[in-house]
VOGU-3710 file (C-alpha; in Angstrom, 3 decimals, decimal comma):
1> mkinalvlsl> 2,108/42,162/18,787  -1,630/42,580/18,183  -2,701/45,370/15,876  -5,723/47,326/17,027  -7,755/47,855/13,868  -9,680/50,711/15,418  -6,399/52,606/15,367  -4,830/51,119/12,262  -6,438/50,138/8,999  -4,220/49,055/6,164
11> fvsfsafgql> -5,304/50,005/2,710  -2,441/50,552/0,314  -2,665/51,651/-3,289  -1,309/49,113/-5,734  0,337/49,053/-9,136  -1,037/47,329/-12,206  1,143/44,347/-11,311  -0,418/43,839/-7,906  2,630/44,954/-5,932  2,090/44,407/-2,196
21> sdaewqllqe> 3,335/46,768/0,484  5,497/45,334/3,261  2,572/45,629/5,677  0,210/43,781/3,334  2,771/41,072/2,685  3,295/40,666/6,429  -0,446/40,170/6,974  -0,676/37,434/4,329  2,302/35,648/5,862  0,655/35,843/9,289
31> vaqaretnla> -2,521/34,283/7,904  -0,628/31,512/6,093  1,405/30,689/9,206  -1,688/30,574/11,425  -3,387/28,187/9,011  -0,348/25,911/8,854  -0,092/25,868/12,649  -3,768/24,948/13,013  -3,536/22,137/10,440  -0,360/20,746/12,027
41> kisswqgqav> -2,318/20,072/15,226  -4,613/17,610/13,429  -3,304/14,036/13,162  -6,699/12,398/12,719  -10,309/13,505/12,387  -13,470/11,438/12,527  -17,107/12,246/13,069  -20,565/12,670/11,613  -22,140/15,392/9,472  -25,285/16,330/7,570
51> verkrgdteg> -25,154/17,854/4,087  -28,117/19,642/2,518  -27,939/20,290/-1,232  -30,317/22,345/-3,360  -30,385/23,076/-7,077  -33,012/25,149/-8,836  -33,905/28,800/-9,283  -33,736/31,765/-6,939  -37,496/31,586/-6,300  -37,189/28,331/-4,370
61> nykthtyeqa> -38,219/25,962/-7,149  -35,743/23,102/-6,756  -35,011/20,433/-9,341  -33,083/18,500/-6,714  -33,110/18,774/-2,942  -31,315/16,182/-0,833  -30,083/15,516/2,665  -26,945/13,448/3,128  -25,795/11,741/6,296  -22,067/11,137/6,476
71> yfasdnssks> -19,776/9,170/8,752  -16,109/9,881/8,111  -12,587/9,172/9,349  -9,265/10,583/8,190  -5,765/9,663/9,370  -2,843/11,819/8,274  -0,008/9,430/9,178  -1,275/6,612/6,952  -2,923/8,980/4,432  -6,073/6,871/4,820
81> krwivkvhna> -9,674/8,065/4,673  -13,060/6,431/5,086  -16,606/7,628/4,595  -20,164/6,383/4,279  -22,701/8,774/2,763  -26,460/8,127/2,621  -28,407/10,396/0,266  -32,079/11,059/1,042  -34,468/12,727/-1,387  -36,045/15,685/0,431
91> dyihdaapfy> -39,420/14,836/-1,135  -39,616/11,958/1,349  -38,420/13,982/4,318  -41,219/15,651/6,262  -38,987/16,652/9,149  -35,208/16,980/8,830  -34,711/17,587/12,561  -33,846/13,924/13,327  -30,931/14,146/10,903  -29,449/17,022/12,856
101> agtwddrdnp> -29,958/15,013/16,040  -27,750/12,294/14,536  -30,569/9,856/13,790  -30,175/7,524/10,809  -33,430/6,817/9,035  -33,557/4,556/5,968  -37,304/4,647/5,410  -36,900/6,211/1,970  -34,248/3,668/0,848  -31,426/6,203/0,396
111> etyasilsen> -28,612/5,879/-2,096  -25,468/4,823/-0,275  -21,874/5,666/-1,178  -18,976/4,266/0,807  -15,246/4,395/0,180  -11,843/3,874/1,713  -8,754/5,653/0,437  -5,313/4,233/1,050  -2,139/6,049/0,065  -2,361/4,703/-3,496
121> hryqfnpstl> -5,841/3,262/-4,048  -9,547/3,986/-3,745  -11,947/1,251/-2,650  -15,497/2,277/-3,545  -18,337/0,128/-2,273  -21,725/0,368/-3,957  -24,194/-1,662/-1,874  -26,707/-1,751/-4,732  -25,234/-1,747/-8,229  -27,679/-2,042/-11,145
131> hpdgswtnql> -26,322/-4,033/-14,093  -27,441/-3,850/-17,747  -29,281/-7,160/-17,404  -31,442/-5,691/-14,647  -29,792/-7,559/-11,787  -28,565/-5,935/-8,598  -25,368/-6,826/-6,764  -23,109/-5,430/-4,098  -19,828/-4,418/-5,692  -16,459/-3,154/-4,511
141> viqertslhp> -14,468/-1,213/-7,127  -10,710/-0,688/-6,756  -9,012/2,144/-8,665  -5,869/4,251/-8,531  -6,274/7,043/-6,014  -4,993/9,573/-8,551  -8,187/9,083/-10,586  -10,251/10,650/-7,793  -11,251/14,306/-8,115  -9,920/16,257/-5,113
151> nsgrerfepf> -13,198/18,030/-4,328  -16,079/16,670/-2,344  -19,409/15,622/-3,790  -22,318/13,335/-3,069  -20,081/10,292/-3,655  -17,384/11,592/-1,342  -17,048/13,268/2,034  -13,689/14,931/2,654  -13,727/16,902/5,951  -10,524/18,792/5,186
161> yflndrrgna> -12,102/20,161/2,023  -14,756/21,867/4,138  -12,102/23,252/6,485  -9,712/24,499/3,813  -11,617/24,593/0,579  -9,257/25,262/-2,310  -9,947/28,953/-1,680  -8,419/28,875/1,770  -5,316/27,203/0,389  -4,947/30,075/-2,086
171> vnhfvkiwkd> -3,225/32,274/0,482  -0,628/29,630/1,362  -0,018/28,979/-2,330  0,315/32,712/-2,985  2,826/33,162/-0,157  5,016/30,404/-1,605  4,852/32,015/-5,053  5,610/35,476/-3,669  8,745/34,212/-1,910  10,100/32,877/-5,225
181> eekrksyplg> 11,162/35,840/-7,344  11,265/33,837/-10,597  7,798/32,322/-10,117  6,454/35,707/-9,076  7,354/37,189/-12,466  5,018/34,820/-14,325  2,251/34,704/-11,713  -0,969/36,569/-12,685  -1,128/38,807/-9,644  -3,791/41,195/-10,855
191> sqtvtrqedi> -4,699/44,112/-8,575  -4,985/43,411/-4,874  -5,141/44,893/-1,395  -4,856/43,420/2,082  -6,515/45,070/5,090  -7,041/44,197/8,740  -9,861/45,082/11,123  -9,691/43,536/14,574  -8,802/39,859/13,886  -10,249/39,776/10,363
201> vtwnrqypgg> -7,791/39,994/7,478  -9,446/40,795/4,153  -7,683/40,030/0,885  -9,281/41,629/-2,185  -8,148/40,615/-5,671  -9,187/41,842/-9,117  -8,234/40,118/-12,333  -8,239/41,155/-15,996  -11,757/40,859/-17,357  -13,419/42,193/-14,215
211> qtsqyefdls> -13,416/39,061/-12,040  -13,052/39,860/-8,338  -12,579/37,772/-5,225  -12,634/38,588/-1,535  -11,198/36,408/1,238  -11,857/37,012/4,929  -9,570/35,180/7,370  -9,994/35,172/11,155  -6,653/35,229/12,967  -8,381/34,468/16,263
221> kggnlvrfvl> -9,620/31,179/14,759  -6,521/29,602/13,339  -6,303/31,968/10,384  -9,126/30,064/8,736  -11,490/31,468/6,172  -14,819/32,704/7,507  -16,093/34,203/4,237  -15,268/34,099/0,541  -16,933/35,832/-2,419  -16,122/35,313/-6,096
231> dksqekveve> -17,862/37,615/-8,576  -17,497/37,185/-12,310  -19,595/37,448/-15,433  -22,960/35,698/-14,908  -21,725/33,865/-11,817  -21,333/34,636/-8,129  -20,037/32,282/-5,453  -20,474/32,951/-1,732  -19,013/30,688/0,971  -19,316/31,159/4,726
241> wtldadaqvw> -17,893/29,184/7,640  -18,661/29,030/11,340  -15,835/27,545/13,405  -15,528/25,753/16,726  -12,447/24,987/18,801  -11,731/21,379/19,774  -8,604/20,825/21,905  -7,128/24,118/20,678  -7,789/23,155/17,053  -10,214/25,212/14,976
251> lpytyerklh> -12,657/23,133/12,922  -15,726/23,967/10,870  -19,127/23,659/12,521  -20,938/24,785/9,372  -19,819/25,312/5,791  -22,307/26,951/3,418  -21,710/27,527/-0,271  -24,089/29,399/-2,577  -23,693/29,608/-6,334  -25,774/32,086/-8,340
261> ttsrgkelfr> -25,650/31,885/-12,131  -27,574/33,359/-15,038  -28,607/31,211/-17,977  -30,828/32,408/-20,834  -31,909/35,339/-18,735  -32,963/33,192/-15,788  -31,264/33,262/-12,387  -30,282/29,808/-11,136  -29,173/28,717/-7,689  -27,132/25,884/-6,270
271> gekvtflksn> -26,574/25,553/-2,537  -24,679/23,266/-0,216  -24,661/23,411/3,587  -22,595/21,079/5,745  -23,251/20,812/9,477  -20,745/18,855/11,555  -22,665/17,047/14,292  -19,614/15,401/15,803  -15,863/15,850/15,377  -13,276/13,820/17,266
281> indvldekdf> -9,702/14,996/16,819  -6,482/13,003/17,197  -7,975/9,653/18,188  -5,596/6,799/17,461  -6,709/5,130/14,229  -5,142/1,888/12,997  -5,514/-0,579/10,125  -8,758/-1,975/11,565  -10,395/1,430/11,112  -9,793/1,218/7,366
291> qmerigvqpg> -10,695/-2,398/6,641  -13,318/-3,103/3,982  -15,778/-4,412/6,565  -15,999/-0,894/8,026  -17,841/0,266/4,892  -20,121/-2,769/4,660  -18,148/-5,175/2,469  -18,931/-8,813/3,323  -17,552/-12,179/2,159  -18,979/-12,944/-1,273
301> tqvadyvtgi> -19,158/-9,293/-2,367  -18,133/-8,917/-6,003  -14,814/-7,086/-6,390  -13,766/-5,358/-9,622  -10,079/-4,467/-9,393  -9,283/-2,035/-12,210  -5,652/-1,793/-11,038  -4,802/-5,458/-11,608  -7,584/-6,226/-14,109  -9,283/-9,042/-12,182
311> vykygapeta> -12,706/-9,704/-10,699  -13,344/-12,011/-7,760  -15,523/-12,609/-4,729  -14,338/-10,878/-1,566  -12,764/-13,455/0,726  -12,475/-16,002/-2,097  -9,356/-15,268/-4,195  -9,752/-18,604/-5,976  -12,703/-17,079/-7,886  -10,454/-14,512/-9,611
321> kefyyskkdn> -10,901/-13,943/-13,352  -9,219/-11,507/-15,702  -11,400/-8,851/-17,289  -10,900/-6,192/-19,933  -12,688/-3,288/-21,616  -14,578/-4,288/-24,781  -14,820/-1,361/-27,200  -17,364/-3,349/-29,213  -19,764/-3,750/-26,280  -18,650/-0,547/-24,530
331> rwttd> -18,213/-2,327/-21,208  -15,809/-4,305/-19,052  -16,155/-8,052/-19,508  -14,581/-11,395/-18,613  -15,732/-12,986/-21,903
//
């Protein structure tokens, strides 16, 4: 049954413990279920995106300004992911339009980050690694997957992060907590309200110390977040999404995050905007899609395996040597 918000608007007074009314609780469950249903329709996701990052002050004076071009692939059944990210300094970019047309342009010799994630390991390929002796080599580094930070950054492109963000997952996490009476007792609920207008469900939360957050979910678009605002002392975060439907699955077209902070009386700004140029959903991906060659690794590439503690040349296991961390020299060595 669809609720017409022009007739009904839910705004219920709350106790100091953040007690939800039945109507509010029902709305949060509806959002969480819609999000789970949307995610369950995605078995694989691959495509291309552009990321623009800015860091500076609110007057437009940027210390860093970059454009990143990303190719990515993610397969849920094998828990495998792959991405290649090329980072371009905006100082060398006179016209960013070709990026948004899907054109790759290496005229400014961009930094390149490429990785493959398997269920247990991360394979990070650095096409140009500078060593202390001044030499450059291509190097593949193997580490435990658990050592990887879950968020995205310039060395990583995780499409599901831009769909869910940890903020979007908050509602599903909250619903699980709320269903467990014992966990609910120790959960810092704070003060909160849930309202609905048309298809937009707004969840407002206030915590001790004055911090507030506002989530806006669109039930007509898979229950996904379309806006989030976090306001706390000397910091404000604003995130907005635009969404497109692909084969009945809602995906982000743009994700834009703005962070405003105050330091020593000066207002600082950090921005990130992701534009998905191409998204292919539920293509069949197999082992070949996650082989090292797909991120540029070639025979002879140096491999540093921090899981087994050996170094070798890719394709030449007979070159394997043990290596260890030297506290004296503050580096890994085979000496």
